[in-house]
PLY file of the C-alpha trace (Angstrom):
ply
format ascii 1.0
element vertex 95
property float x
property float y
property float z
element edge 94
property int vertex1
property int vertex2
end_header
-41.21 29.75 -17.43
-38.52 28.09 -19.57
-37.72 31.50 -21.05
-36.95 32.86 -17.58
-34.65 29.92 -16.81
-32.78 30.47 -20.09
-31.96 34.04 -19.05
-30.61 33.11 -15.63
-26.87 32.73 -15.03
-25.57 29.20 -14.39
-26.34 27.90 -10.91
-23.45 26.46 -8.92
-23.73 24.19 -5.90
-21.22 23.61 -3.12
-20.27 20.03 -2.24
-23.00 19.61 0.38
-25.74 20.82 -1.97
-24.37 18.83 -4.92
-24.23 15.65 -2.85
-27.83 16.16 -1.75
-28.86 16.80 -5.39
-27.26 13.48 -6.45
-28.43 11.53 -3.41
-24.85 10.83 -2.31
-22.97 11.58 0.87
-20.56 14.50 0.85
-17.69 12.09 1.51
-18.60 9.96 -1.52
-18.66 13.04 -3.74
-15.27 14.11 -2.32
-13.86 10.65 -3.13
-15.19 10.89 -6.67
-13.43 14.24 -6.99
-10.17 12.79 -5.64
-10.19 9.77 -7.95
-11.44 11.65 -11.00
-14.56 9.50 -11.32
-17.12 12.16 -10.45
-18.78 15.09 -12.15
-16.70 17.98 -13.38
-16.27 20.78 -10.91
-14.82 24.26 -10.71
-12.59 25.96 -8.17
-13.76 29.50 -7.50
-11.70 31.36 -4.96
-10.58 28.10 -3.39
-14.13 26.75 -3.19
-15.28 23.68 -5.07
-18.53 24.21 -6.95
-20.55 22.10 -9.38
-22.88 23.34 -12.10
-26.35 21.81 -12.18
-25.79 20.91 -15.83
-22.58 19.00 -15.04
-24.22 17.14 -12.16
-27.20 16.13 -14.28
-24.96 15.08 -17.19
-22.81 12.90 -14.92
-25.88 11.26 -13.38
-27.32 10.65 -16.86
-24.18 8.69 -17.83
-25.41 5.95 -15.49
-28.82 5.73 -17.17
-29.80 2.16 -18.00
-33.09 0.58 -19.03
-32.67 -2.85 -17.41
-30.19 -4.99 -15.52
-29.40 -6.81 -18.76
-28.44 -3.57 -20.52
-25.00 -4.41 -22.04
-23.79 -0.87 -21.47
-24.04 -1.32 -17.71
-23.77 2.42 -17.06
-20.57 4.40 -17.16
-20.62 6.01 -13.72
-17.64 4.49 -11.96
-17.50 3.76 -8.23
-15.74 6.25 -5.96
-12.45 4.38 -5.74
-9.07 4.42 -7.41
-9.40 3.08 -10.94
-6.64 0.86 -12.22
-5.37 1.30 -15.72
-4.78 -2.15 -17.27
-1.80 -0.90 -19.30
-0.02 0.39 -16.18
-0.72 -2.68 -14.03
2.74 -4.10 -14.71
4.62 -0.93 -13.90
5.65 -0.23 -10.36
4.74 3.07 -8.87
3.46 4.74 -5.79
-0.02 3.21 -6.11
0.90 -0.13 -7.64
-0.55 -3.10 -5.79
0 1
1 2
2 3
3 4
4 5
5 6
6 7
7 8
8 9
9 10
10 11
11 12
12 13
13 14
14 15
15 16
16 17
17 18
18 19
19 20
20 21
21 22
22 23
23 24
24 25
25 26
26 27
27 28
28 29
29 30
30 31
31 32
32 33
33 34
34 35
35 36
36 37
37 38
38 39
39 40
40 41
41 42
42 43
43 44
44 45
45 46
46 47
47 48
48 49
49 50
50 51
51 52
52 53
53 54
54 55
55 56
56 57
57 58
58 59
59 60
60 61
61 62
62 63
63 64
64 65
65 66
66 67
67 68
68 69
69 70
70 71
71 72
72 73
73 74
74 75
75 76
76 77
77 78
78 79
79 80
80 81
81 82
82 83
83 84
84 85
85 86
86 87
87 88
88 89
89 90
90 91
91 92
92 93
93 94
């Protein structure tokens, strides 16, 4: 069966399907896309699509073995991330 899967073209999911695959709401996945904290995606004819491989890889970045794991996972929350080096500069999003 693995041989058949290897011969198939990549499978792409729209936002609704990708969100369901990850167990997230569509809105959360859209926020991740906006803030650059989510899985990589592609624009095909104006449509946003995600490859299964990219979704699984992004989810795997948050893999931890215990709550005391020093790594703490690298999947960021779906919100604007502040860059410590730009915190002193004023700009449109400075707070």
